LOZA-701328 format. One record per residue (C-alpha): residue in one letter; x, y, z. Coordinates in steps of 0.05 Angstrom, whole numbers, plus 5000, padded with zeros to 4 digits. Layout:
BEGIN
aXYZ
...
END
This chain:
BEGIN
m514646084774
q511246504753
r514247164727
t511547784763
l511948584747
i510749044799
t509649804790
a507050424834
a505350984819
l508051564789
p510652144840
y509752834810
a515753154805
n514053714845
g515153534911
y518953144964
i514452474981
h512352445040
l508951925094
g503051925070
h504751804989
c509151175022
a503250805064
g499950804993
a502650634949
y511350474968
l512750075019
p506949565003
a508749454926
d516849394965
m514048915012
y510748494954
a516848614911
r521048344973
y517147834986
l515947484921
r525047514902
l523447124966
r520046714940
g523446454870
h518546884832
p523047254778
t519848004796
l520348734764
f519749304799
v518849874765
c516750544772
g519751314759
s518852114763
d511252404720
e514553044701
h508753234666
g503653624667
a501054354692
p502854194773
i509754184747
t510054814702
i505655104766
a511154964814
a517155174775
e513055864754
q510955974830
e519555754841
g521856194782
i525955704756
s524555254695
p520754604681
r526854334681
e529854614730
l524354404778
i524653564752
e531553554765
r532253674832
y526053344849
h527252714806
r534552624852
a532752834920
n525752174917
a530251774883
e535651924952
a529151804993
f526951164958
a533550904966
r535351135036
l528450765059
g529550215023
i524450184972
s527649624928
f525649824843
d529249524796
i529350124753
y527250854774
g526051214716
r522751924680
t517752174640
s523252734610
d527652164576
p527352184508
h524051464493
h518851594538
y516652204485
a518551674430
v513551134468
a508151534475
q507451904415
g508051144378
f502150954415
f498651664391
l499451434322
e498250734332
l490950864366
l489551384316
r492150814263
k486450484291
g480550874292
y481351014372
l482251704372
v477452334346
e478853014348
r473353504368
e473454344366
e471054494418
e471154944465
q475455214538
f478355674588
y482256254557
d486256754600
p486157434543
v491857674593
a495857124579
q494656914514
i493856204527
f488955724536
l488455514605
p489054674606
d483554564671
r489754524734
y491055214724
v483655414727
e480155484794
g472855594814
t466655344850
c465654574860
p459554554810
n457653904856
c460354044927
g461754874922
y468554914953
e470655574929
a478955294909
a476254604856
r480754614806
g479454554742
d478153844731
q477853454803
c475653744870
e480453704920
r474253654977
c468853244945
g473252864884
a468252984837
y470152994755
y468153484727
n469353954650
q473254554672
l467154934642
e462854814707
l466155144740
r463155754775
n466656274794
p473156044748
r479556464748
s485456364718
r491556084759
i495956534719
t493557244723
g487457184783
k482957384720
p476457124701
p477956744636
v474056734579
v471356144531
r474756114458
r473855494422
t479754964411
v481854334383
h484253624416
w484252894406
y479652504448
f480751774472
r474151334454
l474450954521
s466450914505
a468350424451
f471449964513
q465149934567
h462049304552
a471048934554
l471749344601
e466249154645
e467348444640
y474748574655
v472748724722
e468148334732
r472247844719
h476448024792
s470547994834
r472947584874
d480047704885
w480848514869
k479648974934
e473149244952
n473449984954
v476549864878
l471449474866
q466750044886
q472150624848
t471150184786
r463949914785
s460050654794
w463450914735
l461750314696
r454150534712
q455651134703
g457350944632
l463551124607
t464551804570
d469952034516
r476052354545
p480352854517
i488552644508
t491653334484
r492753844522
d493854674502
l501354674524
d508654804518
w510954194569
g511353604562
v510653004493
p508253424426
v503253194389
p506152884328
l501953134282
p503453644241
n496354074256
a498254024322
a502454534345
g503554744409
k499454264441
v501753594477
l499052834500
y495453014565
v499852734623
w493652254655
f495551844582
e502851884581
a504451904643
l500251094651
l506150884590
g511851084624
y511050414663
i512150264588
s518050684564
i521650554641
t521649904626
q523949944549
r529550384587
w531049794639
a532349294595
q537149804545
q540649924614
r542749134608
g544949044549
a538148634523
p533349214482
e527748614476
a528148324550
w522048744552
q517348474514
p516147804573
w514648384623
w507848714578
t507548254525
d506547354556
p500247244578
e504046864632
t506347534661
r501947654718
y502848474736
i500348794791
a499149464797
f501549974866
i496850594859
g492851114922
k485451104917
d485551694877
n488651274824
i483950744820
v480050854756
f486651084709
h489650264724
t482950014724
l479650354667
m483450814632
f489850434616
p487149724607
a482949994552
m488450394525
l493149734521
m486049414493
a486549924438
h493249774424
g493649094422
g499748504450
y500548714526
i498248504588
l491948744628
p493448804702
d491048234747
n490648624801
v490849334835
p491649324900
a489950094921
n490550344990
e486351015031
f489451615055
l494151615113
n492852325150
l498052485197
e495652665273
g488052595257
q488553135192
k489653135119
f497153175102
s497953815074
k503854175042
s500554875039
r498254815111
n505954505131
w501453925148
s507353395138
i512652975144
d517252925075
v521252245077
r527952715071
d525953075128
f524552485174
l532052145143
a535452715171
d533052795229
f532652085235
p537551735211
e540451025225
p539050455188
h534750215250
a529650815250
v528750775187
d526650095189
a522350325255
l519350785213
r516950125159
y515249835219
t510850225240
l507650505171
a507349775159
a502849665215
n498350035205
l497350195122
p490150465111
e488949865078
t481549845072
r480550535110
d484251205120
a490151085182
d493851535219
f500551595238
t503151965297
w509051985328
q508051765387
e505451035349
f512151155324
a515851105398
a511450645413
r512250015358
t519450155355
n520250115435
n514949565451
e515249175385
l522649265356
v525749445403
a523148965484
i520148365422
l524348145363
g529748505388
n530448315459
f529947535430
v534447605386
n540047945429
r538447435490
v540446785445
l546647155421
q549047395486
f547246745508
v550546265457
q556246815464
r557346765530
h556945875547
w557945565482
g563146125438
g557946525389
r557945645361
v550945395342
p550844735405
e550144095382
f543143725385
a541343155402
p539142725375
v540042855302
e533142515276
l529043055307
l532743415250
q530743005195
e523043005224
w524143775224
e526443805156
r519743335135
c513843755171
a517544365141
e515544075070
a509243825103
v506344465120
w507944835045
e503644185021
g497044445068
a498743965114
s499844105195
p503643565220
e504943365292
l510843335323
s514842665355
s512442605431
e521042555430
w520343335420
t519043685487
a511944155495
e514944825487
e519344545438
r511944195391
l507744735414
f513645305398
l516544925331
q509044755300
e507745475317
l513845765279
l512145265219
q504545385207
g506946205220
s512046205168
v506345975111
h501246485135
i505447065135
a506746795052
q498146655054
a497247545075
y502847785026
e500047344957
q492547714985
f495648294993
r493648365069
f500148695090
r498848915167
e496848125184
a503147955148
v507248465195
a501848285253
r502247605240
t510747595244
m511148075302
g506547415334
l512346895321
a517647355358
r512447455417
a512446515410
a518946685396
n520647015474
k516346505507
f519745945483
f525846255512
n521846405576
d519345825587
t525645475579
a529745745621
p535545495588
w538945975652
v537345425692
t538444775649
l544945015629
q547644745701
q541344145704
a541143895642
p546244145589
e543343805530
q536943985540
c539744615550
a543544645479
r537544455444
t534245065464
l539245485432
f538845095373
v532545235354
c532245945383
l538146075333
q534845635274
a528246125304
v533546785307
r534746535229
s526546425209
f527147145221
a532447505185
v529147125124
l520547375147
c521847975173
a526048195110
p520248495085
i518348875127
v524849175162
p530348945098
f537249315133
a534249015219
a534348315173
e540148565142
r544748655211
l541347995227
y544547635169
g550247975185
l550547825266
l549947025228
r555047085190
l550246875135
p551047225067
p545747715066
q538347645023
v533048045033
g529748094972
a533248574938
p533548554860
s540548154865
d537847684919
g538847034903
m536246714829
p530846564802
g528045824831
e530445884899
d525445884946
l529946155015
w522146335038
r519645605041
s525945375081
a526345955122
v524545615187
s527644935170
p533844795221
r539244945158
l545345335222
p550244645216
v551844555288
g558344965303
h557345485254
q561246215283
l556746685309
a559047395294
a558347845373
p553448005389
q549948805361
l543549105392
l539349025310
f535049705343
a534850305387
r530050605419
i527351235409
d527451725468
a520752055484
e525052745485
r525852595410
i518952495391
e516653195434
r522753545386
q518353235320
r512453495358
v513054165367
k516554225282
l509454095271
y505354405309
g508954965321
g510154985242
a502554865211
a498055335184
p491155475223
m486854875205
n481955145152
a474655095181
s472654515141
d478954155167
a476254345242
l475853725299
a467853385312
t466253635376
v461153195433
e454953515385
d459053245319
l458552435352
q450852615389
k448252745304
l449752055296
g443451835342
l448651125368
r444450565407
i444949945432
g440949475387
y439648695385
i440648265316
v433447925318
h434447575246
a441147545189
e440547215115
p445647355065
i444647785004
a445147424927
g450347534897
t454547814944
e460547424991
k460847955037
l453548305045
l447048105099
r441148405112
l440148465194
e433248595229
v434748935296
d430849145348
l433249745381
g427749775431
t422350235407
e423549965340
r425749475277
r432149845229
q434349325176
l440349495160
v446349195105
a453248975132
g459248725102
i461348375152
a459747585124
q466747485116
r468247355193
y461147295215
a455846675195
p448646835202
e446146505256
q452546645297
l449047315305
l443547255331
g441747555395
r448747925385
a448248725422
v451049115377
v452649815376
v448350185311
a448250955280
t440751065269
k441451775242
l443851665183
k440151915110
p437051045094
a442850855047
r439450294988
i446549754969
r444149224919
g438149464923
v437249294991
e435649865038
s439549935102
q437650425149
g442550485192
m450850345198
l452549915243
l460249965295
a465049425280
a472749565286
t478449185245
a482348655254
p488748565223
d486548085174
g482348635131
t475748375175
p471448735211
v470148675290
l463348785312
l463349325366
t459548885431
p458449205501
e461648655555
e455348745609
q447848595582
v445349355552
p437549385546
a434849445481
g435950275450
a440250515509
e445051065470
v450851115461
r456251595492
END
């Protein structure tokens, strides 16, 4: 089995993690880790607190405490929150660990020895009142790109532009509020530009398996040309630069925090009493390394970190960087300053029950921002809990267990003839070989339909996980629960109990095997419920936790085989999930909206007039063809009644060109033309996102003339 190293972005220890953080990196990483462990793959899941840099010192100064006091508080709180949320790290370390200092300093010296670090004298903002050089986060001003007046010194939070702090207009020190002066200082730069060609080749090797948002942002940086980046800062909190002429200087947090993945892995090995056990995870070319992050960290993991590893030598590079977009909250961006946020610790205080934690995981997982920004609402949390977890999955499990408890004393009923179970086993193996086996006519129509759906479904869910399509995996898993309910209803065991008791026993036998299947298939999504389900089945829980099972044991592959033996004693039935009542949800909405500060003008909601500015019109596709050198893009010609427009649309994964001819579509006609892969696009099609992440075009149900206004 292939060894897989998983890292999740190290969260800053200057605040509590919130639901947006979880949806961005930590929940999908945990689902993937649990899935791989259930498949029997040797898996190591590494994370920890990022505890250096200006954000830490600024937060500490604002609270009037030391950076050490601040990071101790948030490291402990976030580690506890992750654990209670079921995020199954093998280790949750920290970058204030002395061992991390040694690793980061050793990396610095090796890159210096190899000539990849250069010393430069440069100009930097200096606060003459506080008498210190100002790191980027200690400076605010007007963004040179978009004009945002509260932009920080290295990157604008509004438009995302990166720049040198000296490019800020109207700069001011965050320490004293006074305008800074410019003075000269010395820093060390990493020769990132030396890796332009190597990184271009590295990225293009992954052009078929990396997500489009990751490729686009990474290629954009490569097209602009990589420039050398400073890796030291004038600051008194951080990893000291290990040179005699570098007093008062520390390693820039972007550089040393990335090395935390390595130092934390080494600490994991030391804690196991095998100090060298870290090496296969980072140096063996057969290891696959997956880095889970949010979209604001993409280039650091697709360009900066790979270049650092190349420069040092001897390390593997990320095989995939499945970055997510952002999760919004009730239609607005998460904002600590406006108190528009839901911290995980606050959620756990208000919803401490394990089933509520599962419900949160399920709601977030079903709506992960995989290809575009997504939204969390309290109403959706309640609806998915009550209408899906309770009414579908929980309902099926409870109906089956209650029925078996009443009529078979809580024991697995007999199944006859036994030969069919061997056929079931053969079919369960065959689907993993790519076959589509047909069950014999000895099975009833209802049994054949459900079992084939269950067998194929387990493979499709696995494929979704392996391609980082977690929303699809969740949707397919709940789809199987719907099919199980339909099977129970269609076979009506309450009728066959009297009229055909042997058939009734077969039905319940099949249903109980499906209950066991859900204990495995649901474990990556709702591990606490899966553990309770194992308890109801009186089986040892195996939910993809670090200590579960042994490498090589593929629990997933056998999940849909009939492994519950006849006569096996079950535990007394209990409900897996509980409804979330409306009053509880309303309290959360009052808490959220009542505590939020007013929105800035820039955060205002759109108006009807704003929508009209898009110029939404009905058009008909009259020509469609692939764009050479791409897999997702089509060039379209659309008839808008009074004119024809050329559009470029990323829909080739779902639609063949010939399927589109004559199709009615909704076109935004008042957008500025854009060139995509050298082809001008004179508008944009409107589409929804399917569970597998591909676009579904919006089409009116009735015939509408070309050019008709959409409003």
